[in-house]
MIZAKOL-90284 format. One record per residue: residue in one letter; x, y, z of N, C-alpha, C in turn; residue number from 0. Coordinates in nm, 2 decimals, m for minus. Each point is the difference from the previous one (the first is absolute). Layout:
% residues N
+------+--------+--------+--------+--------+--------+--------+--------+--------+--------+-----+
| rest |    n_x |    n_y |    n_z |   ca_x |   ca_y |   ca_z |    c_x |    c_y |    c_z |  nr |
+------+--------+--------+--------+--------+--------+--------+--------+--------+--------+-----+
|    a |      X |      Y |      Z |      X |      Y |      Z |      X |      Y |      Z | NUM |
...
+------+--------+--------+--------+--------+--------+--------+--------+--------+--------+-----+
This chain:
% residues 152
+------+--------+--------+--------+--------+--------+--------+--------+--------+--------+-----+
| rest |    n_x |    n_y |    n_z |   ca_x |   ca_y |   ca_z |    c_x |    c_y |    c_z |  nr |
+------+--------+--------+--------+--------+--------+--------+--------+--------+--------+-----+
|    m |  11.95 |  12.25 |  11.33 |  m0.11 |  m0.03 |  m0.09 |   0.02 |   0.07 |  m0.14 |   0 |
|    t |  m0.01 |  m0.07 |  m0.10 |   0.02 |   0.06 |  m0.14 |  m0.14 |   0.06 |  m0.04 |   1 |
|    d |   0.01 |   0.12 |  m0.06 |  m0.13 |   0.05 |  m0.04 |  m0.06 |  m0.08 |  m0.12 |   2 |
|    k |  m0.13 |   0.01 |  m0.02 |  m0.07 |  m0.08 |  m0.10 |   0.06 |   0.02 |  m0.15 |   3 |
|    k |   0.03 |   0.13 |  m0.03 |   0.05 |   0.03 |  m0.14 |   0.13 |  m0.07 |  m0.02 |   4 |
|    e |   0.09 |   0.01 |   0.10 |   0.13 |  m0.06 |  m0.01 |  m0.01 |  m0.15 |  m0.01 |   5 |
|    l |  m0.09 |  m0.05 |   0.09 |  m0.02 |  m0.15 |   0.00 |  m0.04 |  m0.05 |  m0.14 |   6 |
|    e |  m0.10 |   0.07 |  m0.05 |  m0.07 |  m0.05 |  m0.13 |   0.07 |   0.05 |  m0.13 |   7 |
|    e |   0.07 |   0.11 |   0.01 |   0.06 |   0.05 |  m0.13 |   0.15 |   0.01 |   0.01 |   8 |
|    g |   0.06 |  m0.01 |   0.11 |   0.14 |   0.02 |   0.01 |   0.08 |  m0.12 |  m0.03 |   9 |
|    l |   0.13 |   0.01 |   0.00 |   0.09 |  m0.11 |  m0.03 |   0.08 |  m0.05 |   0.12 |  10 |
|    v |  m0.05 |   0.03 |   0.12 |   0.06 |  m0.06 |   0.12 |  m0.07 |  m0.13 |   0.03 |  11 |
|    f |   0.07 |  m0.11 |   0.01 |  m0.06 |  m0.13 |   0.04 |  m0.02 |   0.00 |   0.15 |  12 |
|    n |  m0.12 |  m0.01 |   0.04 |  m0.04 |   0.01 |   0.14 |  m0.11 |  m0.11 |   0.02 |  13 |
|    p |   0.04 |  m0.13 |  m0.01 |  m0.11 |  m0.10 |   0.02 |  m0.07 |   0.01 |   0.13 |  14 |
|    r |  m0.13 |  m0.02 |  m0.01 |  m0.09 |   0.01 |   0.12 |  m0.03 |  m0.14 |   0.04 |  15 |
|    f |   0.07 |  m0.05 |   0.10 |  m0.02 |  m0.13 |   0.06 |  m0.12 |   0.01 |   0.10 |  16 |
|    d |  m0.08 |  m0.11 |   0.01 |  m0.11 |   0.00 |   0.09 |   0.04 |  m0.01 |   0.15 |  17 |
|    k |  m0.10 |  m0.01 |   0.09 |   0.03 |   0.00 |   0.14 |   0.09 |  m0.12 |   0.04 |  18 |
|    n |   0.00 |  m0.10 |  m0.08 |   0.08 |  m0.12 |   0.02 |   0.14 |   0.01 |  m0.06 |  19 |
|    g |   0.03 |   0.11 |  m0.07 |   0.12 |   0.02 |  m0.07 |   0.01 |  m0.07 |  m0.13 |  20 |
|    l |  m0.12 |  m0.02 |  m0.06 |   0.00 |  m0.08 |  m0.13 |  m0.06 |   0.09 |  m0.11 |  21 |
|    i |   0.04 |  m0.03 |  m0.12 |  m0.06 |   0.06 |  m0.12 |  m0.04 |  m0.11 |  m0.10 |  22 |
|    p |  m0.12 |   0.01 |  m0.06 |  m0.04 |  m0.10 |  m0.09 |   0.09 |   0.01 |  m0.13 |  23 |
|    c |   0.02 |  m0.12 |  m0.07 |   0.08 |  m0.01 |  m0.12 |  m0.07 |  m0.09 |  m0.10 |  24 |
|    i |  m0.03 |   0.05 |  m0.11 |  m0.05 |  m0.08 |  m0.11 |   0.12 |  m0.03 |  m0.10 |  25 |
|    t |   0.01 |  m0.13 |  m0.04 |   0.11 |  m0.04 |  m0.08 |  m0.06 |  m0.06 |  m0.13 |  26 |
|    t |   0.05 |   0.06 |  m0.11 |  m0.04 |  m0.05 |  m0.13 |   0.11 |  m0.04 |  m0.09 |  27 |
|    c |  m0.03 |  m0.09 |  m0.09 |   0.10 |  m0.05 |  m0.10 |   0.03 |   0.11 |  m0.10 |  28 |
|    n |   0.12 |   0.03 |  m0.02 |   0.04 |   0.10 |  m0.09 |  m0.04 |  m0.03 |  m0.15 |  29 |
|    r |   0.01 |  m0.13 |  m0.03 |  m0.03 |  m0.03 |  m0.14 |  m0.15 |  m0.01 |  m0.03 |  30 |
|    s |  m0.07 |  m0.06 |   0.08 |  m0.15 |  m0.03 |  m0.03 |  m0.09 |   0.11 |   0.06 |  31 |
|    g |   0.05 |   0.06 |   0.11 |  m0.09 |   0.10 |   0.07 |  m0.08 |  m0.07 |   0.11 |  32 |
|    d |   0.00 |  m0.13 |   0.00 |  m0.08 |  m0.08 |   0.10 |   0.04 |   0.04 |   0.14 |  33 |
|    v |  m0.11 |   0.01 |   0.09 |   0.03 |   0.01 |   0.14 |   0.05 |  m0.13 |   0.05 |  34 |
|    l |   0.12 |   0.00 |   0.06 |   0.06 |  m0.12 |   0.05 |  m0.04 |  m0.03 |   0.15 |  35 |
|    m |   0.00 |   0.11 |   0.07 |  m0.02 |  m0.01 |   0.15 |  m0.03 |   0.13 |   0.06 |  36 |
|    f |  m0.05 |  m0.01 |   0.12 |  m0.01 |   0.12 |   0.09 |   0.06 |  m0.04 |   0.13 |  37 |
|    a |   0.08 |   0.09 |   0.06 |   0.07 |  m0.03 |   0.13 |   0.02 |   0.14 |   0.07 |  38 |
|    f |   0.06 |  m0.01 |   0.11 |   0.03 |   0.12 |   0.07 |   0.16 |   0.01 |   0.01 |  39 |
|    m |   0.04 |   0.13 |   0.02 |   0.14 |   0.03 |   0.03 |   0.01 |   0.08 |   0.12 |  40 |
|    n |   0.10 |  m0.02 |   0.08 |   0.03 |   0.09 |   0.11 |   0.12 |   0.09 |  m0.05 |  41 |
|    k |   0.04 |   0.09 |   0.08 |   0.11 |   0.09 |  m0.05 |   0.12 |  m0.08 |  m0.04 |  42 |
|    e |   0.04 |  m0.10 |   0.07 |   0.12 |  m0.08 |  m0.03 |  m0.02 |  m0.07 |  m0.13 |  43 |
|    a |  m0.11 |  m0.06 |  m0.03 |  m0.03 |  m0.07 |  m0.12 |   0.01 |   0.09 |  m0.12 |  44 |
|    l |  m0.06 |   0.12 |   0.02 |   0.00 |   0.10 |  m0.11 |   0.15 |   0.05 |  m0.03 |  45 |
|    e |   0.07 |   0.02 |   0.11 |   0.14 |   0.05 |  m0.02 |   0.08 |  m0.11 |  m0.07 |  46 |
|    i |  m0.01 |  m0.12 |   0.04 |   0.08 |  m0.11 |  m0.06 |  m0.04 |  m0.02 |  m0.14 |  47 |
|    t |  m0.13 |   0.01 |  m0.03 |  m0.05 |  m0.01 |  m0.14 |   0.07 |   0.10 |  m0.09 |  48 |
|    i |   0.00 |   0.13 |   0.05 |   0.05 |   0.11 |  m0.07 |   0.16 |  m0.02 |  m0.02 |  49 |
|    q |   0.06 |  m0.04 |   0.10 |   0.15 |  m0.02 |   0.00 |   0.04 |  m0.12 |  m0.09 |  50 |
|    s |  m0.07 |  m0.11 |   0.01 |   0.04 |  m0.13 |  m0.06 |  m0.05 |  m0.02 |  m0.14 |  51 |
|    g |  m0.11 |   0.06 |  m0.03 |  m0.06 |  m0.02 |  m0.13 |  m0.08 |  m0.13 |  m0.01 |  52 |
|    e |  m0.02 |  m0.07 |   0.12 |  m0.09 |  m0.11 |   0.01 |  m0.11 |   0.02 |   0.10 |  53 |
|    a |  m0.11 |  m0.06 |  m0.02 |  m0.12 |   0.03 |   0.09 |   0.02 |  m0.07 |   0.13 |  54 |
|    h |  m0.02 |   0.08 |   0.11 |  m0.01 |  m0.05 |   0.13 |  m0.13 |   0.05 |   0.06 |  55 |
|    y |  m0.06 |  m0.08 |   0.09 |  m0.13 |   0.04 |   0.06 |   0.01 |  m0.03 |   0.15 |  56 |
|    w |  m0.11 |   0.04 |   0.07 |  m0.01 |  m0.04 |   0.14 |  m0.11 |  m0.10 |   0.01 |  57 |
|    s |   0.03 |  m0.12 |   0.05 |  m0.10 |  m0.10 |   0.02 |  m0.07 |   0.02 |   0.13 |  58 |
|    r |  m0.13 |   0.03 |  m0.02 |  m0.08 |   0.02 |   0.12 |  m0.03 |  m0.13 |   0.08 |  59 |
|    s |  m0.01 |  m0.11 |  m0.07 |  m0.02 |  m0.13 |   0.06 |   0.12 |  m0.05 |   0.08 |  60 |
|    r |   0.12 |   0.02 |  m0.06 |   0.12 |  m0.04 |   0.06 |   0.07 |   0.11 |   0.09 |  61 |
|    q |  m0.05 |   0.12 |  m0.02 |   0.06 |   0.12 |   0.07 |   0.15 |   0.01 |  m0.02 |  62 |
|    c |   0.04 |  m0.01 |  m0.13 |   0.14 |   0.02 |  m0.04 |   0.01 |   0.05 |  m0.14 |  63 |
|    l |   0.12 |   0.05 |  m0.02 |   0.04 |   0.05 |  m0.14 |   0.00 |  m0.12 |  m0.09 |  64 |
|    w |  m0.04 |   0.02 |  m0.13 |  m0.02 |  m0.11 |  m0.09 |   0.06 |   0.04 |  m0.13 |  65 |
|    h |   0.11 |  m0.07 |  m0.04 |   0.06 |   0.02 |  m0.13 |  m0.08 |  m0.09 |  m0.10 |  66 |
|    k |  m0.08 |   0.06 |  m0.08 |  m0.09 |  m0.08 |  m0.09 |   0.09 |  m0.09 |  m0.09 |  67 |
|    g |  m0.02 |  m0.13 |   0.00 |   0.07 |  m0.09 |  m0.09 |   0.12 |  m0.06 |   0.07 |  68 |
|    a |   0.03 |   0.04 |   0.12 |   0.13 |  m0.05 |   0.06 |  m0.01 |  m0.16 |   0.02 |  69 |
|    s |  m0.12 |  m0.05 |   0.02 |  m0.02 |  m0.14 |   0.02 |  m0.02 |  m0.07 |  m0.13 |  70 |
|    s |  m0.08 |   0.06 |  m0.09 |  m0.04 |  m0.07 |  m0.12 |   0.10 |   0.03 |  m0.12 |  71 |
|    g |   0.07 |   0.10 |   0.01 |   0.09 |   0.04 |  m0.11 |  m0.06 |   0.10 |  m0.09 |  72 |
|    y |  m0.13 |   0.02 |   0.01 |  m0.07 |   0.09 |  m0.09 |   0.00 |   0.15 |   0.06 |  73 |
|    t |   0.11 |   0.05 |   0.01 |   0.02 |   0.14 |   0.05 |  m0.07 |   0.10 |  m0.10 |  74 |
|    q |  m0.02 |   0.12 |   0.05 |  m0.07 |   0.10 |  m0.08 |   0.10 |   0.12 |  m0.02 |  75 |
|    q |   0.05 |   0.01 |  m0.12 |   0.09 |   0.11 |  m0.04 |  m0.08 |   0.12 |  m0.03 |  76 |
|    i |   0.03 |   0.11 |   0.07 |  m0.08 |   0.13 |  m0.01 |   0.03 |   0.06 |  m0.14 |  77 |
|    i |  m0.10 |   0.03 |  m0.07 |   0.01 |   0.08 |  m0.12 |  m0.04 |   0.15 |   0.03 |  78 |
|    e |  m0.10 |   0.01 |   0.08 |  m0.04 |   0.14 |   0.03 |  m0.08 |   0.00 |   0.14 |  79 |
|    i |   0.02 |   0.10 |   0.08 |  m0.07 |   0.02 |   0.12 |  m0.08 |   0.13 |  m0.01 |  80 |
|    r |  m0.13 |  m0.01 |   0.02 |  m0.08 |   0.12 |   0.00 |  m0.07 |   0.01 |   0.14 |  81 |
|    v |  m0.05 |   0.13 |   0.02 |  m0.07 |   0.02 |   0.12 |  m0.13 |   0.08 |  m0.04 |  82 |
|    d |  m0.11 |  m0.03 |   0.07 |  m0.13 |   0.07 |  m0.04 |   0.00 |   0.14 |   0.04 |  83 |
|    c |  m0.11 |   0.07 |  m0.03 |  m0.01 |   0.15 |   0.01 |   0.03 |   0.05 |   0.14 |  84 |
|    d |  m0.05 |  m0.08 |   0.10 |   0.02 |   0.05 |   0.14 |   0.10 |  m0.08 |   0.08 |  85 |
|    q |   0.08 |  m0.08 |  m0.08 |   0.11 |  m0.07 |   0.05 |  m0.03 |  m0.10 |   0.11 |  86 |
|    d |  m0.11 |  m0.06 |  m0.01 |  m0.04 |  m0.11 |   0.10 |  m0.01 |  m0.14 |  m0.07 |  87 |
|    c |   0.05 |  m0.01 |  m0.12 |  m0.01 |  m0.13 |  m0.07 |   0.12 |  m0.01 |  m0.10 |  88 |
|    i |   0.07 |  m0.11 |   0.00 |   0.11 |  m0.02 |  m0.09 |  m0.04 |  m0.10 |  m0.11 |  89 |
|    w |   0.05 |   0.03 |  m0.12 |  m0.02 |  m0.09 |  m0.12 |   0.14 |  m0.04 |  m0.05 |  90 |
|    l |   0.02 |  m0.13 |   0.00 |   0.12 |  m0.05 |  m0.06 |  m0.03 |  m0.07 |  m0.14 |  91 |
|    r |   0.08 |   0.03 |  m0.10 |   0.00 |  m0.07 |  m0.12 |   0.13 |  m0.08 |   0.00 |  92 |
|    v |  m0.02 |  m0.14 |  m0.02 |   0.11 |  m0.09 |   0.02 |   0.01 |  m0.10 |  m0.12 |  93 |
|    e |   0.12 |  m0.06 |  m0.01 |   0.02 |  m0.12 |  m0.08 |   0.03 |  m0.11 |   0.11 |  94 |
|    v |  m0.07 |  m0.11 |  m0.02 |   0.03 |  m0.11 |   0.09 |   0.13 |  m0.07 |  m0.06 |  95 |
|    n |   0.10 |  m0.01 |   0.09 |   0.13 |  m0.06 |  m0.05 |  m0.01 |  m0.15 |  m0.01 |  96 |
|    v |   0.00 |  m0.05 |  m0.12 |   0.01 |  m0.14 |  m0.03 |   0.08 |   0.00 |  m0.14 |  97 |
|    s |   0.05 |  m0.12 |  m0.03 |   0.07 |  m0.01 |  m0.12 |  m0.03 |  m0.13 |  m0.08 |  98 |
|    g |   0.03 |   0.00 |  m0.13 |  m0.01 |  m0.11 |  m0.08 |  m0.14 |  m0.06 |   0.00 |  99 |
|    d |   0.00 |  m0.14 |   0.02 |  m0.12 |  m0.07 |   0.00 |  m0.10 |   0.04 |   0.11 | 100 |
|    d |   0.06 |   0.06 |   0.11 |  m0.09 |   0.04 |   0.11 |  m0.08 |   0.12 |  m0.03 | 101 |
|    a |   0.03 |   0.08 |  m0.10 |  m0.06 |   0.13 |  m0.03 |  m0.15 |  m0.02 |  m0.01 | 102 |
|    a |  m0.05 |  m0.11 |  m0.05 |  m0.15 |  m0.02 |  m0.01 |  m0.06 |  m0.03 |   0.14 | 103 |
|    k |   0.09 |  m0.02 |   0.10 |  m0.05 |  m0.03 |   0.13 |   0.01 |   0.11 |   0.10 | 104 |
|    a |   0.03 |   0.12 |  m0.06 |   0.02 |   0.12 |   0.09 |  m0.13 |   0.02 |   0.08 | 105 |
|    a |   0.01 |  m0.02 |   0.13 |  m0.11 |   0.01 |   0.09 |   0.02 |   0.10 |   0.11 | 106 |
|    a |  m0.10 |   0.07 |   0.04 |   0.01 |   0.09 |   0.11 |  m0.07 |  m0.05 |   0.13 | 107 |
|    c |  m0.09 |  m0.09 |  m0.01 |  m0.08 |  m0.05 |   0.11 |   0.06 |  m0.12 |   0.07 | 108 |
|    h |   0.00 |   0.00 |   0.13 |   0.05 |  m0.12 |   0.07 |  m0.07 |  m0.13 |  m0.03 | 109 |
|    t |  m0.12 |   0.01 |  m0.06 |  m0.07 |  m0.12 |  m0.04 |   0.05 |  m0.06 |  m0.13 | 110 |
|    g |   0.10 |   0.07 |  m0.06 |   0.06 |  m0.05 |  m0.13 |  m0.06 |   0.06 |  m0.12 | 111 |
|    r |  m0.09 |   0.10 |   0.02 |  m0.07 |   0.06 |  m0.11 |   0.07 |   0.13 |  m0.05 | 112 |
|    k |  m0.03 |   0.04 |  m0.12 |   0.06 |   0.12 |  m0.06 |  m0.03 |   0.12 |   0.09 | 113 |
|    t |  m0.12 |   0.01 |   0.04 |  m0.05 |   0.12 |   0.08 |  m0.08 |  m0.05 |   0.12 | 114 |
|    c |   0.00 |   0.08 |   0.10 |  m0.08 |  m0.03 |   0.12 |  m0.15 |   0.02 |  m0.03 | 115 |
|    f |  m0.03 |   0.07 |  m0.11 |  m0.14 |   0.02 |  m0.03 |  m0.05 |  m0.10 |  m0.11 | 116 |
|    y |  m0.02 |  m0.12 |   0.05 |  m0.03 |  m0.11 |  m0.09 |  m0.15 |  m0.05 |   0.00 | 117 |
|    r |  m0.08 |   0.08 |   0.08 |  m0.14 |  m0.03 |   0.01 |  m0.08 |   0.13 |  m0.02 | 118 |
|    r |  m0.12 |  m0.02 |  m0.06 |  m0.08 |   0.12 |  m0.02 |  m0.14 |  m0.02 |   0.07 | 119 |
|    i |  m0.05 |   0.11 |   0.04 |  m0.13 |   0.00 |   0.07 |  m0.11 |   0.05 |  m0.10 | 120 |
|    e |  m0.10 |  m0.08 |  m0.01 |  m0.11 |   0.04 |  m0.10 |  m0.08 |   0.12 |   0.06 | 121 |
|    v |  m0.03 |   0.09 |  m0.09 |  m0.08 |   0.12 |   0.04 |  m0.14 |  m0.03 |  m0.01 | 122 |
|    g |  m0.08 |   0.05 |   0.09 |  m0.15 |  m0.01 |   0.00 |  m0.06 |  m0.07 |   0.11 | 123 |
|    a |   0.08 |  m0.05 |   0.09 |  m0.05 |  m0.07 |   0.12 |  m0.07 |   0.11 |   0.09 | 124 |
|    q |  m0.09 |  m0.05 |   0.09 |  m0.07 |   0.09 |   0.09 |   0.08 |   0.03 |   0.12 | 125 |
|    s |   0.10 |  m0.08 |   0.03 |   0.08 |   0.02 |   0.12 |   0.14 |  m0.07 |  m0.02 | 126 |
|    i |   0.09 |   0.03 |   0.09 |   0.13 |  m0.06 |  m0.01 |  m0.01 |  m0.15 |   0.02 | 127 |
|    s |  m0.08 |  m0.05 |   0.09 |  m0.02 |  m0.14 |   0.02 |  m0.06 |  m0.07 |  m0.12 | 128 |
|    d |  m0.07 |   0.07 |  m0.09 |  m0.06 |  m0.06 |  m0.11 |   0.09 |   0.01 |  m0.13 | 129 |
|    a |   0.11 |   0.07 |   0.01 |   0.09 |   0.02 |  m0.11 |   0.06 |  m0.13 |  m0.04 | 130 |
|    k |   0.01 |  m0.03 |  m0.13 |   0.07 |  m0.12 |  m0.05 |   0.14 |   0.04 |  m0.05 | 131 |
|    m |   0.09 |  m0.09 |   0.04 |   0.14 |   0.02 |  m0.04 |   0.03 |  m0.11 |  m0.10 | 132 |
|    r |   0.08 |   0.04 |  m0.10 |   0.05 |  m0.10 |  m0.11 |   0.15 |   0.02 |  m0.02 | 133 |
|    f |   0.06 |  m0.11 |  m0.05 |   0.14 |   0.01 |  m0.03 |   0.01 |   0.07 |  m0.14 | 134 |
|    c |   0.10 |   0.08 |  m0.02 |   0.03 |   0.07 |  m0.12 |   0.06 |  m0.10 |  m0.10 | 135 |
|    d |   0.00 |   0.03 |  m0.13 |   0.05 |  m0.09 |  m0.10 |   0.14 |  m0.04 |   0.02 | 136 |
|    d |   0.08 |   0.10 |   0.05 |   0.15 |  m0.03 |   0.02 |   0.03 |  m0.03 |   0.14 | 137 |
|    s |  m0.09 |  m0.07 |   0.07 |   0.02 |  m0.03 |   0.14 |   0.08 |  m0.12 |   0.04 | 138 |
|    e |   0.04 |  m0.08 |  m0.10 |   0.08 |  m0.12 |   0.03 |   0.13 |   0.03 |   0.06 | 139 |
|    p |   0.04 |  m0.07 |   0.10 |   0.14 |   0.03 |   0.06 |   0.11 |  m0.03 |  m0.10 | 140 |
|    l |   0.10 |   0.08 |   0.00 |   0.12 |  m0.02 |  m0.09 |   0.11 |  m0.08 |   0.06 | 141 |
|    f |  m0.01 |  m0.02 |   0.14 |   0.09 |  m0.09 |   0.07 |  m0.06 |  m0.05 |   0.12 | 142 |
|    d |   0.05 |  m0.11 |   0.05 |  m0.05 |  m0.06 |   0.12 |   0.06 |   0.07 |   0.12 | 143 |
|    p |  m0.08 |   0.07 |   0.08 |   0.06 |   0.08 |   0.12 |   0.06 |  m0.10 |   0.10 | 144 |
|    n |  m0.05 |  m0.12 |   0.01 |   0.05 |  m0.09 |   0.10 |   0.15 |  m0.04 |  m0.04 | 145 |
|    e |   0.02 |  m0.01 |  m0.13 |   0.14 |  m0.03 |  m0.04 |   0.09 |   0.12 |   0.01 | 146 |
|    v |  m0.05 |   0.12 |  m0.03 |   0.08 |   0.12 |   0.00 |   0.03 |   0.05 |   0.14 | 147 |
|    y |  m0.10 |  m0.01 |   0.09 |   0.02 |   0.06 |   0.13 |   0.03 |  m0.11 |   0.10 | 148 |
|    k |   0.08 |  m0.10 |  m0.03 |   0.03 |  m0.11 |   0.09 |   0.06 |   0.06 |   0.13 | 149 |
|    t |  m0.04 |  m0.06 |   0.11 |   0.05 |   0.04 |   0.13 |   0.09 |  m0.11 |   0.05 | 150 |
|    e |   0.11 |   0.03 |   0.06 |   0.09 |  m0.10 |   0.05 |  m0.01 |  m0.01 |   0.14 | 151 |
+------+--------+--------+--------+--------+--------+--------+--------+--------+--------+-----+
């Protein structure tokens, strides 16, 4: 067990995975600062991300390692990796790899949108069930996921 001062102030990377072996990861666009997605990493995903310079995650729904963009082509090139104060959350700053005319279609969400955070919840409701959700201004899909994620 690392002591608190070393964990919070030291320069030894000691990620604190949860009881399921996962650590949360927030991914933002390096250029705009927009939050693109939230996912989890296991030790293998974090190690491969550090080694390869491209984002890898752990898919809880599929129970497998997930190289972001392997299917769509919109991989995430790591610009910077940060860890929070108590080393239980990772922050990736990335560039979504696209080129030429596709640059305007750089998307991080499997729904074809730029970000996974394309809806907002209005503040002021009395309960969760009364809360109203709205699409954000930039919520239009940039590509057709049925076309990009064809299954054979």
